[in-house]
C-alpha positions in Angstrom: -18.5 21.7 -57.7 -16.8 18.5 -58.8 -13.2 18.6 -59.9 -13.6 18.0 -63.6 -10.8 17.2 -66.1 -10.7 17.2 -69.9 -8.9 14.2 -71.4 -8.6 12.5 -74.8 -8.7 8.7 -74.9 -7.8 6.7 -78.0 -9.9 3.7 -78.8 -9.3 1.7 -81.9 -7.4 4.4 -83.7 -9.8 7.2 -82.9 -9.5 9.9 -80.3 -12.4 10.8 -78.0 -12.4 14.0 -76.0 -14.1 13.5 -72.6 -14.9 15.7 -69.6 -14.7 13.5 -66.5 -14.4 13.6 -62.8 -10.7 13.7 -61.8 -11.1 10.6 -59.6 -12.4 8.7 -62.7 -9.4 9.3 -64.9 -7.5 6.1 -64.0 -10.6 4.0 -64.4 -11.4 5.5 -67.8 -7.8 5.2 -69.1 -7.7 1.5 -67.9 -11.0 0.8 -69.6 -9.8 2.3 -72.9 -6.6 0.3 -72.6 -8.6 -2.9 -72.0 -10.7 -2.2 -75.1 -7.6 -1.5 -77.2 -6.0 -4.7 -76.1 -9.1 -6.8 -76.9 -9.4 -5.1 -80.3 -5.8 -5.8 -81.0 -6.3 -9.5 -80.1 -9.1 -9.7 -82.6 -7.2 -7.8 -85.2 -4.3 -10.2 -85.0 -6.6 -13.2 -85.1 -9.0 -12.2 -87.8 -7.1 -10.3 -90.5 -10.0 -10.2 -93.0 -12.3 -8.1 -90.7 -12.5 -4.4 -90.1 -12.3 -2.2 -87.0 -16.1 -2.1 -86.6 -16.2 -5.9 -86.4 -13.4 -5.9 -83.8 -15.2 -3.3 -81.7 -18.4 -5.3 -81.8 -16.6 -8.5 -80.8 -14.8 -6.7 -78.0 -18.1 -5.2 -76.7 -19.8 -8.6 -76.8 -16.9 -10.1 -74.8 -17.0 -7.4 -72.2 -20.8 -7.6 -71.8 -20.6 -11.3 -71.4 -18.0 -10.8 -68.6 -20.3 -8.2 -67.0 -23.3 -10.6 -67.1 -21.1 -13.4 -65.5 -20.1 -11.0 -62.7 -23.6 -9.9 -62.1 -24.8 -13.5 -61.9 -22.0 -14.4 -59.5 -22.9 -11.4 -57.4 -26.5 -12.6 -57.3 -25.5 -16.0 -56.2 -23.4 -14.6 -53.4 -26.3 -12.4 -52.3 -28.7 -15.3 -52.4 -26.3 -17.5 -50.4 -26.0 -14.7 -47.8 -29.8 -14.4 -47.6 -30.3 -18.1 -47.3 -27.7 -18.1 -44.5 -29.6 -15.4 -42.7 -32.9 -17.2 -43.1 -31.3 -20.4 -41.8 -30.0 -18.6 -38.7 -33.4 -17.1 -38.1 -35.1 -20.5 -38.4 -32.5 -22.0 -36.0 -33.3 -19.2 -33.5 -37.0 -19.9 -33.8 -36.7 -23.6 -33.3 -34.6 -23.3 -30.1 
């Protein structure tokens, strides 16, 4: 059985109880801190909006970053695959 841990994380002034794998605690706490930092940035920049707006804007920003990372990873994989194909073609032409 996995080593489980009960924690509470605070995101945008709300507490969320979570039951997590012990090895995921640092990652989850870091993620909640990143969310809170981004929400705070938006809160300081846009004083006429509410927390829901800040959360939505933070979520959008993080998903855009995720998509950028996935696209970059796809480019690296494609470059590796093209390199392998080039090597195979070189071997066949020898």
